[in-house]
N, C-alpha and C positions, 0 to 999 in steps of 0.2 A: 685976237679972237679966232678969226679964220685960219692962222696958222697952226694954233692949238688943235683946232677941230680937225684939221687935216691929217696933223701929226697922229692925233688919236685913232684915226680911221686907218693911218698906215699901220699903227700898232696892232690894232685889232685884227687887221687883214693878215698879218702874219701868224696869229694864233690859229693852229688846225681846229677845225669845226668839229663838232661831235655830231653824230646822225641822231635824228629824232627819236627814234626807238631806244638808243642807247641813252640819251638824255631823261627818258623817264625812268630807267633802272639806277640812274645815278643819284640816289637819296643820301643827302648827307649824314652821317653817323650822328644819333642824339636826336634826331628830328622825331618829335612826339606826336604830331598829327599832320598827314598829308590828305588835302583835300581831293577826292578823285574827280576826274572830268566827268564831264555830262554823259560821254559815252559808258564809261565804266558804271556810272550810277544807273544807266538804264539796263546795262546787262546784270546787274546785282538785282534790280527789281524783278526782271525776268527769271532770274534763278530762284528766287525767293518764291515765286508763284507757281513755277512747274513743280509738280510732286514726282518721286522717284518712280522710276519705270519698272524697278524690280526689288523685292524685299524677301527676308529669310522669314517663313513662317512655319513654326514647330507644332505640330497637332496636339490637342489636350492629352491624348491617350497616352502616347509615350512619356510626356511630362507627367503625368499621374503614376505611371509605373516606375519612373526613375524616383520619384518621392517616396512610393511605397519601399521600393528597395533601400533608399537610404534610412526609412524608419526602422525598416527588418534589420539592417545593420547594426543601426544604434541599440536596438533591443538586444541583439545577439551579443553585441561587446559588452553592453551592461551585464547580461546574465553570465558573461563569460569571467568577468573580472569580480564578480560578487558572489558565484557560485561557492558552494561548499568545499568544491574541489581545490579551488584557490588557497584554501587554509593549509592544505597539506605541503611538507617540504617538496622542493622540485624533483628529487630522486624518486619519491614515493608518487607524486602528482603524475608523472610522464607515463608510467606502465598502468596507474589507476584509470588514467583518462583513456587508454587503448583498451583497458578491460570493460569499460562501462560502454565504449564503442561497439568492440565486436559482441557485447552481449545481446545488442539489438540485431547486428548484422550474422553473426556465425558465432552462437554461444560457445561453442567448444574451443575456438580459438580464444576466447576469453579467459579461460581457466589458468593458463600459465601466467597470464599478466596479473591476475588477481593473486596468484601465489607470490609472484615478484614483488607486486606492491606492499604484501604483508611482510615479507622478508626484509624489504628495505625499511620499512616502519619499526621494526624491531631493532634496527641498528641505532646505538647510543647517540651518534652523531647527528641523527636526523630529530633528535630530542621530541619525540611523541611519547605522551603518556601510556604505559602499558596497560592501564585500565580505564582509558579514556574513550570517550565517543568516537573519535576519528579512526583509532586503530579496531575496536570492534564492530564498527561499521563496515570496514572492508571484510572481516570474518563472516558477518551475518549475510552481507550480499553474495558472497563467495559461496557459502553454504546453500543458500537459497537457490543458487543457479544450479549447484550439484545436485538437489533435490529435483528441480526440474528437468534434469537431463537423465534422471533415473539411477544416477550414483549415489544410491542411498548409504551404503556404509561411509563412503568419503564424506557425504553430506553432515552425517552423525559425528565424525570425528571433528570437523572443522566448528561445527556448532557447538560442540563440548569445549572447544578451545575458546571460542566466543564467551561462553559461560563463564570460563575459569577468569578469561580476562576482565569481565565485567565484575567478577566479585573479588578480584584483586589476589587470585591464587596463584599467578605468574609474577605478580610483583613483590609479595612478600613471602620467601619461602619458609618451610617449617624447619626449625633446628632441632636434630634429635641428638642425645648422648650416647656414645658408645660405652656399653657397660663391659666391666672385665668380669672375669670368672666369680670373682667375689661378690656376694650379694651386697656388701656394705660399702663397696667402693665402685667408683665410676672414673674412667679416664678424662682426663682434661679436654681431649680433643673433641671437636663437634663437626659434624657433617651436615650442611645444609641440603635439605630434601624438599622438593616441591610436594604439595598435600596431594593425594591421590583424588581421583574424581569421588569416590564415595563421601569424600569430605563436603561435597556441594550440599548433601542432604542433611547434614548437621550444622550448618552455618546459619547465624542470625542474619537476615536480610534487611531486619528493621533499620538499621542504621544507614543504609544507602538513601541517596536521594529518591525523591518519589519516581522521577522518570526512569532511573535505573532499576528500580523494584518493578515496574511493569515491564521492563525489557527481560528481566531474570525470569518473571512468571511466564512471558511469551515464549523465550527460549526453552523453558521447562516443557510446557505444552506441546510445542514442536518437537522437542527431542522424544516426548512421549508418542508423538504419531509416527517418527523414524522408528524408534524401537519397537513399537507394535507392528510396522510394516515388515520389519526385519525379524518377526517372532520372538523377540527378546521380551517376552511378556513382563517378567520380573523386573527388569531395569525400566520398562515403560511405565509400569504402574508406578514404580518410585517417582519418575519424573511428573507423571500425574499429579500424583498426591502431594508432593513438595509444592508444586504450583497451587494446588487449591487450598492447603493448609494454609500457606502463607497468606494467600488473599482472605481467607477466613479469621485469620489471627490478627489481622490489622484493623478487623471491624472493631468499632469502639462499644464495649458493652454498657448497657444503662447501669446507672449507680445504684439502682434497686429494683426490685420487680414490680408487677403491678400490685403485688399482695402487701408489699411493705415490709416482708422479711429478709433476713439476710441468706438465704438458702443460695445454693447456686443456680445461675440461670440456665433456662432450657437453651440448647444449642440453636434453638430457632430465634432466638435474639442476634445470632450471629448473621443471618440473612436478611435482617431488617435494612430497609433502604436508609434509614435514618442514623445508623450506626456505622457506617462505611466512612472512611476517610475522604478527605476532599478529592485526592487524585484518583480514586477507585470510583468507578459507576456500578450500578447494578448489573448492567449488561455485560462489563468485563466478568464479574463473578458467575453471571448466568451462563457465559459461553463457557468457562472453565468447568463448572459443574455438569453441563452437558456433555462436554468432552470426555470428561471422565466417566459418565454415565454410559456413554456410547461405548468406550473400552470395555467396562464390566459386561454390558450385554453382548458383545461380541466375543467374550469369555465365559459365557452362559452363568454370569453371576448376577441373575436379574434382581434379586433383593436389593443388592447394592445401587443397582441402576435405577430402580424405581425411587428410592430414596433420593437420590440425586436429581433425578427428573422433576420430582415433586419440589425440591427446593429450588430449582432453577425456575420453574413456573412461578414460585411465589415471589422471587426477585423480578423477573423479567416481565410479569403480569400475564393475564390472560385475554388479550385483546388485540395482538398481533398475529402477523402471518408465522412469525418464527414460533409462536407458542402453538400453532397448528402442528408443527414437526415435533415439538415436545409430547404433545398429547398422541401422536402417532406413535412414538417410541414408548410411550408407557402403555398403550393398547398392546403393543407388540410384545412388551416384557410380561404383561399380564396373561396373555395367551400363553406364553412359554411357561408360566407356572399353572396353567390350566384354571386360572381365575377369570372365567369368561364374563361374568357378571359385571367386574371392575373394567373389564376390557371393552366391552359394549358401551358402557358409560363413558368413557374418555374417548372412543371412537366417535359417537355421536356428538359431543360437546365439540371435537376438533372438526367434524363436517359443518357443524352449525355455524362454527366460527369462521371457516374457510368460505361457505357460500354467502356470508354476510358481504355486501358490497361495500361497506364502509371499512372493513378490515384492512384491506391492501392500501387504502387512502392514508392510513396512520403514518406508514413508513414508506410508502411508495414502493411497496414489494408483492402486488398483487399476484405477480408470476409464481412467487412461494405458495400463496395461497391454493393457485390452480394446480399445480403440481402435487401438492401434499393432498388435495381434496380427492383426486382420483385414487391414491394410494388408500387414504382413509376408507372411501367406500368399498374398495376391494376387501381391505381387512375386516371391516364390518360384517361382508358377506361370508368371510371365511369364520368369523366369530359364531353367526347363525348358523352356518353348517356345523360346526361343532356343537352346536346346541341343540341341534337336530331339528331347527326350524328351516327347512329347506325352501319353502316359498319365501321366506323373507332373504334368504341366501340368493336366490335367483334374481329377486329384485335389485339388491344391492349388486350384484353381479352386472346386471344390464344397466344400472346407473352408472356404474365404473366405467363401461364400454361407451355409454353415450358422452360422458364427460370427457374420456380420452380422446375420442374422434373429435370432439369440439375443440380441444385445445392440443391437439396433434401429439398425443401421448401414446404412440404406437405398442410401447412395451406394455404398458397398462392394459391397453385393448387386447392384445394377444393372450395376456395372462387371465384376463377376466373371461374372455371367450372360451377358453379351456376349462376353467372352473366351471362355468355357466354349464357347457356340455357336460361335464361330469355329473353335476347335480341333476341335471335334467335326465340323464340316463339312469341315475338311481331312482328317480322318483318313477319314472317309466318301467323299471323293473320291479319296483315294490308293486305297482298297481297291477302289473301281470300277475304278480305273486298272489296278491289279494283275490283277484278273479279266479285264479285257479283253486 
């Protein structure tokens, strides 16, 4: 036993010893748990109780700004991918996007891009409907910008093209036969021709969808304005009348008149709110009637203008600030016809309505009432002056001056001051003549 123990000691003494630090690192592979020494346990307890000396703290304001930026980015991307412009083919979308951008920055630079977008939209490979809303929308936006820049002839051409596309006149050409010298025979060849612009006024628009009918009427009224500004009165009247007649033609006539007979109905039935189609409001018709009335008044056709103003009032009602504008137009038209009593009646009605504090609350257009009231007071002064009632004329001019100063209508104040001074001078001269 003693010999075996000695041999073992000699054997172990020949094995090289491993330093203590290295023995701690020599952990056999596959060991699942090693119990730390008491020293290590103490160090772990100290480490767990000591808090970090430094942390990264982000202020809340930058975090809020970053969050807001991400939200705005998300909204912008959503708007980008869901906007109407994404419905256009790529070759149309690119110039159209530039046109819309430059329209806000530099409108002149937007014009060639609108033209490029329209020309691309006409190409068959882009597969855009020639009478569809995407193509006509480009033309309407383009024409509106031209008008805003004062290029009225170009705006007129572009909007006529838009109207032709809406009506399908560029999509379905008219085919005409070539007649030979003999009256009884015609050649078999046909030549496709596009319908002339005058065909716009003879077409039936009732078959179009409701939104397209409103678009046609709006384009007609706008073309009437452009032609009137260009002194193309005959053409302007055609567009105005075409738009108004279509609106009135779509009104639903009652089955019988109140008297129960089969006589033809009075045209007043066409202006009844109850007989308008669902897509048409009385305000739409009223605007069209008033626009045509203003055109006739500007061309000294006051009888036509008065008739249209009265119909517009019947449709739009007599309780809004817009009604005061129509009443003022009526007063001016009656003055032009020397019908001073009628002019006085409508001017007084307009003033009473404009001065009512509740009138502007209906459509939140009190500013319209304020502007019109000053003009009505001045016009009523002119009516009294024409009726040789100079005392009341001076009173109305003075009220117009006070109203104009209160609402900062300097043009109204200046004109009323001149008129009052003129009437006061005439009164003074008459008094001197009577004394003499």
